[in-house]
N, C-alpha and C positions, 0 to 999 in steps of 0.2 A: 503494501499498500504506500503509495508517496503523495503529499502535499504537498498546495501549491499557492501562493495565494491570486486575488482575482486580475492583477495584470500580469504574471505571469499568465494565468491559465487564458487571458484574452491573448496575447500574445503569442503565444503556441500553441491554440486550440486545437487545431486539426494534426500535430504529432498527439492532442495528448486523444481527442478521441479512438488515434488510430491506433493506441498501446491502453484504450479501456476494448476497441474490436476484439484485439488479442489479450484483453483476459487480466489486463492489470488493474488493479480500485485504485482512481486515486481522486482522494480530497479535494479541493476547493477551498480557502482559508479569506475571512474578512478579517483583518487585524487580528492575526494569530489564532485565531479561532474558529473551527471548521463547520462548513454551513450548507454543503453540497459533497452529497459522492458521483462521480462519471463513472460508472460498472458499464461493464456489455449490453448489448440488450440478447436475452435468451429467444428462442421462437419459436409457437408453441404447435409439435408435431402431430400428427394423426389427424382421425376423423372425426370431428364433435360424433356425440351419441343421441340419437336421433331416440323419441319418448321419455328423454329425463323425468319433466313428469307427471305419464303415465297415471290414469290412479289419484292425483293430488289434488286436481286443479276440478272444482264442481260447480256449476251451475244450477242458478237457481231454476224450478220446472217452468215456469212463466218467462224468466230472460228475455225469448224472442218475438213474444209479443206484443205488438201494436198496443204503445201506450195513447190515450184518448186525448191525456192534459199536452203530451208533446204532439202532436196530430193537430190536436185543436189552435196550436201556438202555432203552428207551420202551414198550415191548409186555408185557415178561417179562421175568425174569431174578433175577439173585438181589440186586438194588440194585434196591429198590420203593419208593417213601416208606412212611411207616405213617402209618394213618388219622387225621385229627383226631379229637378228641375234645373236646368244647364243655367249658366248669363242670357246667353242667348234666346232663350226659353219664354224670358219674361214676359209675360203679359206689358206692351205700351214701349215696348223696345224693337225695334226692325232693325235687322242686320247687314250694317250699310261696306260694298265693297268700297274698296279704295281702289278709285284710278290715278295713272301713273301722271304726273304733272307734264305739263305742254311746257 
């Protein structure tokens, strides 16, 4: 395990990364106190196991049935969003086209 201060680590960063990839653990210190560790990344190998939660997750009997309260909010009822009007669609404001000056 090697220790470097932040300034040294910034100066020799690519060399330290290569060393970490080779398996060397590197400690980065600030004012003499360790603050970070540079270690190699280990890749996860092998296929994931499918069905790890089989038999552990249960759904309520009516979970896929439609909810009347939500349907009321989406498809009608008292709470519906107001239609959006754009500036050009305001009453009393005609849209003028600009003609180039001659």
